[in-house]
C-alpha positions in Angstrom: 0.0 0.0 0.0 1.6 3.3 -1.1 2.5 6.1 1.3 3.5 9.6 0.3 7.3 10.2 0.1 7.4 13.1 2.6 9.9 13.9 5.3 7.1 13.4 7.8 6.3 9.8 6.7 10.0 8.9 6.6 10.2 9.7 10.3 7.4 7.3 11.3 8.0 3.8 12.6 7.0 1.1 10.2 3.3 0.2 10.8 1.1 -2.5 9.3 -1.9 -1.1 7.3 -5.3 -1.6 8.9 -7.6 -4.1 7.2 -10.0 -3.1 4.5 -13.8 -3.3 5.0 -14.9 -6.8 3.8 -18.6 -7.1 4.9 -21.7 -4.9 5.1 -22.1 -2.9 8.3 -24.7 -0.8 10.0 -23.6 2.3 12.0 -24.6 5.6 13.3 -22.0 7.7 11.4 -19.8 6.7 8.4 -16.9 9.0 7.7 -15.3 8.9 4.2 -11.7 10.1 4.5 -9.0 9.2 7.0 -7.3 12.6 7.3 -7.5 15.3 10.0 -11.1 16.2 9.2 -12.4 12.6 9.3 -10.4 11.5 12.3 -11.1 14.7 14.4 -14.8 14.3 13.5 -14.8 10.7 14.7 -13.0 11.6 17.9 -15.2 14.6 18.7 -18.4 12.6 18.0 -17.3 9.9 20.4 -16.4 12.5 23.0 -19.9 13.8 22.8 -21.5 10.4 22.8 -19.3 7.3 23.5 -22.1 5.0 22.5 -22.1 6.1 18.8 -21.1 3.4 16.3 -18.6 5.2 14.0 -16.6 3.9 11.1 -13.8 5.7 9.1 -13.2 4.6 5.5 -9.9 5.5 3.9 -9.0 4.7 0.3 -5.2 4.5 1.0 -3.8 4.8 4.5 -4.9 7.4 7.1 -2.9 10.6 6.4 -2.2 9.7 2.8 -3.5 13.1 1.7 -2.7 16.6 2.8 -2.8 15.6 6.5 0.4 13.6 6.2 2.2 16.0 3.7 1.5 19.6 4.8 3.9 22.3 6.1 3.1 21.6 9.8 1.5 24.9 10.7 -1.2 24.9 13.4 -2.2 28.5 12.6 -5.1 30.8 13.2 -5.1 31.9 9.6 -8.3 31.9 7.6 -8.2 31.6 3.8 -10.6 34.5 3.0 -9.4 38.0 3.8 -10.7 39.8 6.9 -12.4 42.4 4.7 -14.3 39.7 2.8 -15.5 38.1 6.0 -16.5 41.4 7.5 -18.4 42.5 4.3 -20.4 39.3 4.3 -21.0 38.6 7.9 -20.1 41.8 9.9 -17.3 42.8 12.2 -18.7 41.0 15.3 -18.9 37.7 13.4 -15.3 38.2 12.1 -13.9 38.8 15.6 -15.9 35.9 17.0 -14.4 33.6 14.3 -10.9 35.0 14.8 -11.0 34.3 18.5 -12.2 30.7 17.9 -9.4 30.1 15.5 -6.8 31.6 17.8 -8.0 29.5 20.8 -8.1 26.4 18.6 -4.3 26.5 18.2 -3.6 25.7 21.8 -6.8 23.5 22.1 -5.5 21.3 19.3 -2.2 20.9 21.0 -3.9 20.1 24.3 -6.3 17.6 22.6 -3.3 15.8 21.0 -1.4 15.7 24.3 -4.5 14.3 26.1 -4.5 11.4 23.6 -0.7 10.8 24.1 0.2 12.0 20.6 3.7 13.4 20.4 3.7 15.5 17.3 6.5 17.9 18.1 3.9 20.6 19.0 5.7 23.9 19.7 3.8 27.2 19.8 6.4 29.7 18.8 4.1 31.9 16.7 4.5 32.8 13.1 6.6 35.5 11.3 5.8 37.1 7.9 9.1 38.7 6.9 9.3 41.9 4.8 12.5 41.8 2.7 12.0 44.8 0.5 10.5 48.3 0.8 7.3 47.1 -1.0 6.9 44.1 1.2 7.3 46.3 4.3 4.6 48.6 3.1 2.2 45.6 2.5 3.1 44.2 5.9 2.6 47.4 7.9 -0.7 48.0 6.0 -1.8 44.6 7.1 -1.1 45.4 10.8 -2.9 48.8 10.5 -6.0 47.3 8.8 -6.1 44.5 11.5 -6.0 47.1 14.2 -9.0 48.9 12.7 -10.8 45.6 12.9 -10.1 45.3 16.6 -7.0 43.1 16.4 -4.7 44.2 19.2 -0.9 44.1 19.4 -1.1 41.0 21.6 -2.5 39.1 18.5 -0.6 40.8 15.6 2.2 43.3 15.6 5.1 44.7 13.6 8.6 43.8 14.7 11.3 46.1 13.5 14.7 44.8 12.4 16.4 45.5 15.8 13.6 43.7 17.8 13.5 40.8 15.3 17.2 40.0 15.7 16.5 38.3 19.0 13.7 36.1 17.5 14.6 35.0 13.9 16.3 36.4 10.9 16.3 36.0 7.1 18.6 37.6 4.6 17.5 41.2 3.7 15.0 41.4 6.5 13.5 44.9 7.2 11.1 43.6 9.8 8.2 41.1 10.2 4.6 40.8 11.2 4.4 38.5 14.2 1.4 36.6 15.6 1.7 34.2 18.6 -1.2 32.1 17.3 0.7 29.4 15.4 2.5 26.2 16.4 4.8 23.9 14.5 4.1 20.2 14.4 5.2 17.0 12.7 2.0 16.5 10.7 2.2 12.7 10.0 2.7 11.9 13.6 -0.5 13.8 14.4 -2.6 12.1 11.8 -1.3 8.6 12.6 -1.8 9.3 16.3 -5.3 10.4 15.7 -6.1 7.2 13.9 -4.9 5.2 16.9 -6.9 7.4 19.3 -10.1 7.0 17.3 -9.8 3.3 17.5 -9.1 3.5 21.3 -12.4 5.4 21.6 -14.3 2.7 19.9 -14.5 3.6 16.2 -13.5 1.2 13.5 -10.9 2.5 11.0 -10.7 0.7 7.6 -7.8 1.5 5.2 -7.5 0.4 1.6 -11.3 0.9 1.3 -12.3 2.8 -1.8 -15.7 4.4 -1.8 -17.5 4.2 -5.2 -20.8 5.9 -4.4 -22.6 7.7 -1.6 -26.4 7.4 -1.5 -28.5 9.9 0.4 -31.3 8.8 2.7 -34.9 8.6 1.5 -38.2 8.0 3.3 -37.6 4.3 2.6 -33.9 3.9 3.6 -31.0 5.4 5.5 -27.9 6.8 3.8 -25.4 4.4 2.3 -21.8 4.3 1.4 -21.0 1.8 -1.4 -17.4 0.6 -1.4 -15.7 -1.8 -3.7 -16.5 -4.8 -1.4 -19.2 -3.8 1.0 -22.1 -1.4 1.8 -22.2 0.8 4.9 -25.6 1.9 6.1 -25.6 5.0 8.4 -27.7 7.7 9.9 -25.1 10.2 8.7 -22.4 9.9 6.0 -19.6 12.5 6.4 -17.6 13.5 3.4 -14.0 14.4 4.5 -12.0 14.0 1.3 -10.5 17.5 0.9 -8.3 17.7 -2.3 -9.5 14.3 -3.5 -13.2 15.4 -3.5 -13.4 16.0 -7.3 -12.8 12.3 -7.9 -16.2 11.5 -6.5 -19.4 11.5 -8.6 -21.0 15.0 -9.0 -18.2 16.7 -7.0 -15.9 17.8 -9.9 -16.8 21.5 -9.3 -17.0 21.4 -5.5 -13.4 22.4 -4.9 -10.2 22.7 -7.0 -7.3 20.4 -6.2 -4.3 22.8 -6.1 -0.9 21.3 -5.6 1.6 22.6 -3.0 5.2 21.2 -3.0 7.8 20.9 -0.3 11.5 20.2 0.3 13.5 19.5 3.4 17.2 19.7 4.2 19.4 17.4 6.2 19.6 18.2 9.9 21.6 21.4 10.4 24.1 21.9 13.3 23.3 24.1 16.2 26.2 26.4 15.3 24.5 27.2 12.0 21.2 28.2 13.6 23.0 30.8 15.8 23.0 33.2 12.9 19.3 32.8 12.1 17.6 32.1 15.4 14.2 30.4 15.3 15.1 29.1 18.8 11.4 28.8 19.8 10.4 27.4 16.4 8.2 30.1 14.9 6.9 29.2 11.5 7.8 31.7 8.7 7.0 33.1 5.3 7.5 36.5 3.6 5.4 39.1 1.9 5.8 37.9 -1.7 2.8 37.2 -3.8 3.4 33.5 -4.5 3.0 31.8 -1.2 6.0 30.2 0.6 6.0 28.6 4.1 8.6 27.1 6.3 9.6 25.7 9.7 12.6 24.6 11.8 11.8 21.0 12.6 12.4 19.3 15.9 15.6 17.7 14.5 16.8 21.0 13.2 16.0 20.7 9.5 14.5 23.3 7.3 11.2 22.1 5.9 10.1 24.6 3.2 7.2 24.7 0.7 5.3 26.8 -1.7 2.9 27.1 -4.5 3.6 27.5 -8.2 2.7 24.0 -9.4 0.0 24.3 -12.1 -3.7 23.4 -11.8 -4.4 20.4 -13.9 -7.4 20.5 -16.3 -10.6 18.9 -15.1 -9.6 19.0 -11.5 -7.4 15.9 -12.1 -5.5 14.4 -9.2 -2.7 11.9 -10.0 0.3 10.8 -8.0 2.7 12.0 -10.8 1.6 15.6 -10.0 3.1 15.3 -6.5 6.5 16.1 -8.0 7.5 19.0 -10.2 11.2 19.5 -11.0 10.8 23.2 -11.9 8.9 24.0 -8.6 11.4 22.0 -6.5 14.3 24.0 -8.2 12.5 27.2 -7.4 12.0 26.2 -3.7 15.7 25.3 -3.4 16.7 28.7 -4.9 14.3 30.5 -2.6 15.7 28.7 0.4 19.3 29.7 -0.6 18.2 33.3 -1.0 16.6 33.4 2.4 19.5 31.6 4.1 22.7 32.5 2.2 25.0 30.4 4.4 23.0 27.3 3.8 25.2 24.5 2.5 23.2 21.4 3.1 21.7 18.5 1.1 18.1 18.5 0.2 17.1 15.1 1.5 13.3 15.0 0.7 11.0 16.4 -2.0 7.3 15.8 -2.0 3.9 17.4 -2.7 0.2 16.9 -2.9 -3.2 18.5 -3.5 -5.1 20.8 -1.2 -8.7 21.9 -1.7 -9.5 25.4 -2.9 -13.1 26.5 -2.8 -14.4 29.1 -5.3 -14.7 31.8 -2.7 -11.9 30.6 -0.4 -14.4 29.9 2.4 -14.3 26.5 4.1 -17.6 24.8 4.7 -19.4 22.6 7.2 -22.7 21.2 6.1 -25.1 18.7 7.7 -28.3 17.8 6.0 -30.4 15.9 8.6 -33.0 14.9 6.0 -30.6 13.2 3.5 -28.1 12.2 6.2 -25.3 13.7 4.2 -22.6 15.9 5.8 -19.3 17.3 4.7 -16.5 19.5 5.9 -13.4 20.9 4.1 -12.1 23.5 1.6 -9.3 24.8 3.7 -7.0 26.3 1.0 -3.9 25.0 2.8 -4.9 26.3 6.3 -6.4 22.9 7.2 -4.5 21.8 10.3 -6.4 24.1 12.6 -9.5 24.5 10.5 -10.0 20.8 10.3 -10.1 20.7 14.1 -12.6 23.6 14.2 -14.8 22.2 11.5 -14.8 18.7 13.0 -16.0 20.2 16.3 -18.7 22.1 14.4 -19.8 19.0 12.5 -19.9 17.0 15.7 -22.0 19.6 17.4 -24.5 19.7 14.5 -24.8 15.9 14.5 -24.8 15.2 18.3 -26.8 18.3 19.3 -29.0 19.4 16.3 -30.7 22.7 16.7 -28.3 24.0 19.3 -26.0 26.9 18.6 -22.5 26.3 20.0 -19.3 28.2 19.7 -18.3 26.1 16.7 -21.7 25.5 15.0 -22.5 29.2 15.0 -19.4 30.2 13.0 -20.3 32.2 9.9 -19.1 29.6 7.4 -21.0 26.7 9.0 -24.2 25.5 7.3 -23.4 27.8 4.4 -23.5 26.1 1.0 -20.2 26.7 -1.0 -20.2 28.3 -4.4 -19.4 25.9 -7.2 -16.5 26.4 -9.6 -17.0 27.4 -13.2 -17.0 24.8 -16.0 -13.8 24.0 -17.9 -11.8 25.6 -19.5 -12.7 28.7 -17.5 -11.4 27.5 -14.2 -8.2 26.1 -15.8 -7.6 29.5 -17.5 -8.4 31.6 -14.4 -6.4 29.6 -11.8 -3.3 29.2 -13.9 -3.5 32.9 -14.9 -3.5 33.7 -11.2 -0.4 31.6 -10.6 1.4 33.2 -13.6 0.5 36.7 -12.4 1.8 36.0 -8.9 5.1 34.6 -10.3 5.5 37.6 -12.6 4.7 40.2 -9.9 7.3 38.7 -7.6 9.9 38.7 -10.4 9.2 42.3 -11.4 9.5 43.5 -7.7 12.8 41.7 -7.2 14.2 43.1 -10.5 12.9 46.7 -10.3 11.9 47.3 -6.7 8.6 48.6 -7.9 5.1 47.2 -7.9 3.8 45.9 -11.2 0.4 46.0 -12.8 0.4 42.2 -12.5 -0.1 42.6 -8.7 -3.2 44.8 -9.2 -4.6 42.2 -11.7 -3.9 39.4 -9.3 -5.8 41.2 -6.5 -8.8 41.7 -8.8 -8.7 38.1 -9.9 -8.7 37.0 -6.2 -11.6 39.3 -5.4 -9.6 41.7 -3.3 
């Protein structure tokens, strides 16, 4: 059974795959997808009602998707901008959502620790470095706008170059925006630990179990999941397939699978880290247009990723897309630019799809009549959002009709907007990637903003 070739998976002890589902079963909740969303949902449902009969069905192995391959950021970031959230739902809803996400960072770490999961959780915050005059303007504007929305300096603030020297440093740094609401983890250890925890709480986890069809409930029968070898009948069927969702029937336009790729160095000596800091393991990126993200791992490697891989026509997901030589080269060059004294081998290269909704809002939906439920669409911010959405989903199923801290979030029970037909989405998404790439190149070369950055903002709805 294949596992993704990430640094994170290479650090796991060898484990035997769980058996596949062989016979028909009748349960209260069937969860399709053995990543963070599916496993947190199972765990939170069983915490609310230990007597529930829950099964998790995973096509490969738990953590095969983004949950076992991501950048390891437990962050309070939300994919849609603050201004977008405020314009749709109001300032009060935005701040309530922001506080839930901020609290969820520590809550996730505590929940993992309570289950005995050692995932290298270290809440050192996150830094978005400004490495040019234009980047500094963007960064300072972000802080100013956040303050107007009620975000205090305890949650987001600008660190000047002098103050930053004691925290972390990248080449050419002029300062950075700092938030304490982020932790670094080893993501594969978290997802594999969650799978074990779900079983300890009484759920059944079946790997190597491919779902062919999901049938909604009718007045004559309950919802069903049709797998290759068996049928699961349930009161609720939860779809938790994230970037692999378009492969299911009638889900081609639900989200777009967008590829994000990563590299990792060999462990670096403590003497090397003296020049750059990161002693408390803050995650980091910078203010360029094409997203990058990194962390100092528990064994002192640099794990570094970014976007730039193209969207594939028809929302196609294939293992061969997990690698892209050009993007890997760009990541290596960016890493050398950020850390000029880096002289270390790149030991791991990997990638995988994440789920991009049309409006960048995640969704949690539970239809009590059809018995169908779903959660996902995290646009790369899924480590924390999966925990939050799983709690919302568990509240909606275990306590229908009751507003809770999670179920009353503005994006919960809000149907997502579907993507355009091809070739429009192929053209639009890849145009956005090209614009971001060109805007960054123009800024590095000239020190001035380009028209491409304005076009990119319009394309993204900003």
